[in-house]
N, C-alpha and C positions, 0 to 999 in steps of 0.2 A: 473625709478621705476616701470613702467609696468612690466618688466621681472621678479620682485620679485613676483609678484602674479601669475606667470605661473604655471599651474597645472602640476605636474611632473608625473601624474599617469593617464593622459587622454589617450584615445584608441589611438590615433595618437602617441603619445610619446611610448608607448608599443610596437606599430608596428616598430618605428625607433630604439628601442633597441634590441629586439628578433629577428625580421625578418632578419636583416644582419647576425647575426650569424646562423640562420637557412638556409639562402641562401647559405652562405659560405660552411656550413656542406654538403649541397646538392650538391655544386660544386665540393667538395673533394670525395662525394660518386660516382659522374658520372667519374671523374678523375681516381679514383681507378678501377671502374668497366670496364672502356674503355680503361685503358692503357695496352700495350702489357705484358704479363706475365714476360718478361725478365727485365722490369722496376720496377717490385713490389717487394719489399723485406719485407718479412714476420718477424716481431719481435720475434715470436714464432711459430715454425712450427712443426705439429704433424699431423697424420691421420685424416682428416677432419677438420682441424684447420680453414679453410675458411668458412665452415659452422658456427661457432662459430663467426667469424668475421662479417659475413652477420648479423646474428641475434644481435650482440652487437650493431653495428653501425646503424642498423634500428631502434634498441630500443631508442637508445640515441637521434637520429633525431626527434624521435616521441615525445620524452619527452620535447625538446626544447622550443615547443610552450606553454607548460604549466608554464614555468619559468617565464611568464611575469607577473608584479604585477597587483593588482587590481583584479576586478571580471571578470575573464575569462570566455568566453562562454563555457559550458559544451561540446558543439559539436566540438570546434576547435581542440583539439588533434585527434578527430575521423576523422575530415575532412583531417587533414594533414596526417594522417595514410593511408586513402584511396589513397590519391595522391601518397604517397610513395610506396604503393602496385603497383599502375599503372607504376610509374617510375621503379621499379625493374624489373616488366614484360618486359618493354619496353627496359632496359638495358641488360637484359637477352638474349633478341633477337639481340640487337645490337653487342654483343660478338660475334655473329657468324663470323662477318667480321674482326674481331680484330686477329692478328697472337698470336698464343699460348692460345687464350681463346676459351671457347667453351659454348654453351647453355648447360643450366643445370636445370632441375625441381626442383634438391634438393637445389640448391642456392634459388629458388624462394620460396620454402617452408620455408627455414629459414629467408627469407627477411620477409615473412607473419607473423612467429612466433615471429621475433623480434618486429614488428609493433604491434602485440596484446599485446606482453609483456610491450612495451612501452606505449600503451594506458592505461592497467591496472595500470602501476605505476604512469603515469601521473595522472589519475583521482582519484586514491586512496590515493597516498601520496604528491605528487609534487604540484599539483594546489591547494589543501586546504591549504598547508603552504604560498603560495605566494599570495593568495588573502587576500585583505584588509577587515575590518569590515566595516559596513554601517558608522559608526562614522569617521573613518578614510577617507572614501571616501568623506564625507561632509567637513572634514577638508581640503582635498587637493583641491575639487571643488571651496571652498571659497578663499583659498589662506591663507597663514600662517599670514598674516598682515591686515586681514579684520576683522571686527566685526563678532563674532560667532552668529550663532541664539540662542535665548534665553539668550543673555550674556548682 
């Protein structure tokens, strides 16, 4: 019976829902960044397509934390973005020792551009649509089978 009153939107549950997806995405990013170029197959290849992939992947990874339901902290996508920028710089330096890969200021610039775009999208469009109203927060905090305030 106690499990029926469990709050599905508390901060611990949000972390358990969103953070594994984010960690998996970062793991994929690290693998793709550090794998030898002979192991990477590009689905769409054109001049500087790798820059587009850098920006898109970093943008998507920056948006993921904003997908958590409930009242997300407004600094969270920015904090994750800062971590991703640092990771992007470290991965570029690490590519120096990977066969067929090289250090690129251009890649770092597009990583940062993707993070900035991701923060903008997360703050303007994603987070507002996934945040619950105060009424919904009270509903989930009390549980669906408990007596409501003022009822």
